[in-house]
N, C-alpha and C positions, 0 to 999 in steps of 0.2 A: 573551606569551612566557614570563613568569615563571610563569603558572599551568601552562604546558605543563611547564616544568622541574620544578615542584613535583609534578606527577603522575609525572614520570619517576623522581623520588627517593622516591616514596611506598613505604612498606615493604610488600613483597609478602606479608608475613604478617599484615597487618592484617585483622581479622575484620569483616566487613560486618554491618550491622544487618539481618538477614533477618527478615522478618514473614510470616505467613501459614501456611497448612496445605497438606498433601498427604495423599492416602490411602496405605495401606501399599504397595499395588502399584506406586505411582509415587514412591517414595522416592528411587530414583536421579536422578530429575529434580530434586528438591531438592538433592541432593548436587552436581549439576552447576551449578545456579544459584548455590550458595554458592561454588564454585570459581571460576565465571566473574566473579561480582562482585568476587572478591578479585584475580583475575589480569588482567581485561580493563579497559581505560580507561572506566570507567562513572561516571555521576553518580547518577541515579535509573533504576530500571527496574522493570517489572511483567511477570509471566509467568502466564498463566491458561489452563487446558486443561480442556475437557470430554470425557468419555468415555462414550458411551451415555447421554447426557442428564444425567449426574452431573458436578458440578464436582470434579475429582480433583486439580487443581493450582491453587493460588491464593497467589502469592508476589509480594513486592515488597521493595525495599530502596532506602536512600538512603545514599550514600557520601560525601555533602557534610557531614554532620553537622548539617544544617539542620532545621527544624521544619515540620510540616504536611503533608509528603509521605504519601500513603496509597494504599490500593488503589482509592480513589475519585477520586484525582487524575487530571486529563486532560492530554494533550499532543497535539501535532500528529504525525499518522501518515503525512503526505504520501501517496504513491501507494497506500497501503493503502486509502485511500478510494475507489479505482477499482472495488473489488469492491462497495462500497456503492451507487455509481451503477449497476452492473450489476444489483443486486438491484432497484433502482427501475424500470429499464426492464423487467425480467422481470415485475414486478408489473402492467404495463400489458398485457404479453402474456397474462398469466393472465386479464385481464378482457376479452380479445377486442378490445382497442383498438388493438393495433399487432402487427406481425409483423416479424421481423428481416430477411426479404428484401424488404421494402417499400422503396421509394425515400423518402428523407427529405422530398422535396417533396410527397409525398402528404399530409403533416401540416403542412408548413412551406413553402409555395409560394416565398415570397421567397428561400428558401435557394438555389434552382435558377438561379443565375446564375454567370457566370465559370468554367463548366466543372464546376459541382458538381451538375448536374441528374440525373446517373446514379447518384449515391452512395447506397448503402443503409444501413439501420441496421446491418446486420452488418459493412459496410465500416468504419463509425465505430467500433464496439465492438472490432474487430480491429486498430485502429491502422492502417488502410488507407485513410484518407480524404484523405490528402495535405494535412492542415491541421495538421501537427505545430508549426508556427510561424505567427504572424500577421504582417502587414506593418506593424502599428502597435502601440504599448505601450497597456497597459490602466490606466485610472485605478482605483485600488483602490476608491474609493467608488461606482464604477459597478457593483461586484459586491455592494453591499448589496442586500438582498432587494427593497426598494421600487424601487430603480433598475433591478434586473434586470427587474422586472415593467413597467417603462416602455420595456423593449427597448433599453436602453443597450448591452448586450453583443450582443443579437441583430442589431442594425444592423451592428456591426463584422463579425461572422461572415458576414452575408450578402454582404459586399463582398469576402471573400477568394477567392483563386484557388488551386486545389490545386497542389501541387508535390511530386514524388516523388523518392525517392533514385535516383541514376543506375546502381546496379549491377544488371545482369541483369534489369531490368524488375521487381524486387521492389518492392511497394508498401508493405510494412509498415516504418513508422517511428513511434518511440515518441511519442505525443501527451502529453507529460508533464503539461502544464497544460490544454492546449486541449480534450483530449477531454471533460473535466468541464464546461467552459463550454459546449460544443456540446450535450452530452447534457442538461444543464439546461435549455437552451432547447427541446430536442425534448420533453423530459418535460413541462414546464409548458404546451406547446401541445396535448398529447394528453390529459393528466390532466383529467377533468371538472371539477375544482375549480380548475384552472389554478394549482396549488401548484408550488412549487420543489422540488428534491430535499431540501433541508434541512427543508422543512415535511413532506414526505411521511415522512421519517424519523421525525420526531417523532410524527406522527399514527398511523403505521401499523407501525412496527417498534421503534425505540428506546423510545418511550413505553410502548407495551403490554408490552414485554419488561423494562421498568424497567432499561435498559442505557444506560450513559454514553457515548453515540455521538452526536456533535453536528457538523453542518455549518452554520455560522452562529451563533457563539456570542453569547448574550445578555449584557447587562451583568451580570446576576446570576450568570452562569457564569464570568466572567473571572477571579475570584479563585481558581478551582479549576485554572487552567491553570498548569502548570510549563513554563518556556521550554526550548527545545531548543538545544543548544550544539554546533556542528560542531567536531570535533577539528581543530587546525591542521594544514595539510599538512605543515609542517616537523616537528612532533611526530610525525605518523604515519610519516614517513620515517625519522626518527631511531630511533624504536621498532623499525621493520622491520629495522634493522641488527643488533638483538640477537637471539641465539638464544633459543628458548623456555626453555631451561634457566636463562637469566639474567633471566627475568621480562619478556619482551616482552609489551606490553599491547595489542597489536593482533593480528589473526588471521594476517595474511600477512607473510612475510619479504621483504626488499628484492627479491629476484629475482622473486618472484611479483607484487609490485606493479609493478615495471618491466615485466614481460611484458604485464600487462593495460594499462598506460597506453600502451605502444607500439602496442597495437591500438585503443584508444579515441581517442587524441589525433588521429590522422589523420581520423577520421570527424567530429570536431568541426570541421574545416576543410575538409570536402569540398565546400563551396559558395563560389562566388566572393564573393557577398555574404551575409554573416551576417544573421540576423534581428535586429530591434531588441530591447532588453530586455523582458521580459514586462510590467513595470510602469513607470509613469511616476515622477516626483518623485525621481530620482536613486537609486533603489534598487539595491544591489549584489546579487549572486546569493544572499547570505545574509541581509542585514539586514531583509528583509521578513518572514522567517519568524516572528518574534516581535512584528511590528507589530500593535497592537490592531485597526486597521482590515482587515488580512488575516484575522484570525480571525473578525471580524464578518461579513465578506462570504462568498459561496458560491463557492469553487473546489473542486468535489467531488473532483476528481483529486488535490488537493494540500493541503487544509487542513481535514480532518476532525479534530476533537479529540476524543480517545477515551481511555477506560481499557482495559486488557487485559481486565478483567472484562466490560465492555460488548462489545467485540469478540468475545471468546470465546463469550459467550452467543448472539450473532447467528450466529457460526460453528457453534454446536452445532445452531441451528435449520436452517442450511443442510445440515449433515452428515446431519440426519435427514429430508431430502427436503422441507424447508420447514415443518416442524411443531416446536413445543416446548411441553412440558407440556400436551399435548392441544389446543392452539390452532394453527390453520393460518395461516401467513403468506404462503406462496406455494402456488398449486395445483400438483397433480402435473404438469399439462401445462406450466405456467410453469417449474417447476424443470427438468424434462427438456428443454425446449426451450432454456433458458438454457445447459445443459451439453452441448448437441448441437454436432455438426459442427466439431470442432477442426481447425484448418488449421495444418499445419507450414509455418513460414516464418522466415527469418532476419530479425531485427529490427534495423535499423541496420547491417547487414552484420557483425554480431558474434555474436549469440546466437539459437539456434534456439528459437523459442516455438511454443506450441500453443494459441493463443487460440481459444475456442469462439466461436459467433456470438453468444453473450451477454456476451462480453468478459471472461472469466476464463481464466487459463492453467491447463494441466493438466500435472502433473509426473509424468514416466514413467520406468521403469527404462532405463538406457543400454545401448546395443549395444556389442559389444566394440570397434567402430571409432569410438566417441564420442570427441569432442575432450576435452581437459582442462577446458575451459571448460564444456562441456555436462554433463560429470560433476559439476563444482563446483556447477552450477545445480540438478541434479535429484537426485543421490544423497544419501539422507537425507530427501528429500521425496516419495519414491515415492507415488503415490496421492493426494496432496494437491491441492486445487483452490483458486484465488484469486490473490493477488498480494502485493506487499510494498511497503514504502516507503523512500524516500531515507534512508540513514544507519543503517537498522537495524529498523524496524518490520516485523511479519509479521501478516497476517490470512488465514487460510486454513482449510479443512476437508477432511476425509478421509471421503468417503461410505461406503466400504467398510467402514472400522472404526468409523465414527460418531464421529470426533474433531472438536472445535472447537478451534482453537489461535490464541492471541494473544500477541504479545510487543511490548512498548511501552517503549522506552528514551527517555531525554532526551539522551543523548550520541550524537552522530551521527558514525559511523565512515564518513566520506565515501569513502574508498578501498576499503571493503569492499563492492565494487559488487553482489554477489550475496547479501548479508545472510547471510553464513555463520556469524557468531557466533550469530545466532538459529536458524540451521539446526541447529546442535548440539543445541538444545533439541528441535527436531522429530524428529531421529533418535533421540534417547533416549526421546521419548515413543512412537514407533513401536515400539521394542523392548519397551517395557512393555506397550503395547496388543496387540502380537503374541503376546506371552507369554501373556497372559490369553485371547486368542482361541484359541491353540493348545491351552490346558489345557481348552477347552470351557466356560470360566466364562461 
């Protein structure tokens, strides 16, 4: 509480220590970054953007006054890792080893019990597998690579029974942690070398690209991790009572937060029997985020540790159709198939999403009758593809304008449910890129 009060009293005119460079055409993004680091409740943050294969924004800042934070520091980006697991599955498609409309049991026969026999790869990637929660908690050590390969997690998944939301037959429900666990099991069964997704990334993507993107942190990499820190709910609610003119340090005001909570909270209690906690050993919803065992294990949907530089470079490769600096990372067929067949559906009864069969969302212009929530989700991101992470991170690409975008903060704005503080950077990047494209540059 004292730390939250200290932040509330922090002088809004304090100048952050901004590091890095931008090209001239993207100077407005730097100005926005400086402003946001001054006015938002931030600790450390990185912002990196590629445009047409060139790194045009490369910024980072540390508001804590500490030492050691740099553009090469890494932090947990949570659900931004879902797009990395989507790339892993797409690589199998590109090799002709898997198809999205195949049943999972074609590659993993033991999966097909308790009502799961008809589930396809696309069902899983679109969050429509009915496995958003497991009926048992996971031991973090079972997620160590060596234990994954002993089928410690696979056995648990095989015993699960699908369960779907009750509303209108809609099957889409956010598989926040579980999609990564299931995808990892599928990937290692199909991959000819029987690698995990973490190993695939090192071997085929982040290693060759020299990108700091890791699932399954090694001992040598631990010292480079900066811990994430959720803002207290009380602090966020108190801040929301302030008008912007008085230095509010969160995106939304009290009425906006209340409106969203009124929609979200009923969904959290829409089942008679809630699922068990995701992890054993008495973990709270927050204390496992910075647990060294959590970082060491592989939860691709929620524990990729990355720098913005690393993610933006991978996003630049995806924005260019799977190539970067003359090297092909995904075949044209794999890239096209991954981005194909977006299906509109409400996720959790709250938000319209457009997940492709490859498991990435597409952000589109809103119609005149769009809800406020849909506008907040899409406006400023039109044309981007990918996903985002709990509390703030964003890892997305824009194929039409060839933009690779990544924002990696350590301060988690838990009540900014749609990562709108990061979306401000996306909107500014779009303005700069569209101006260049419009000038025929």
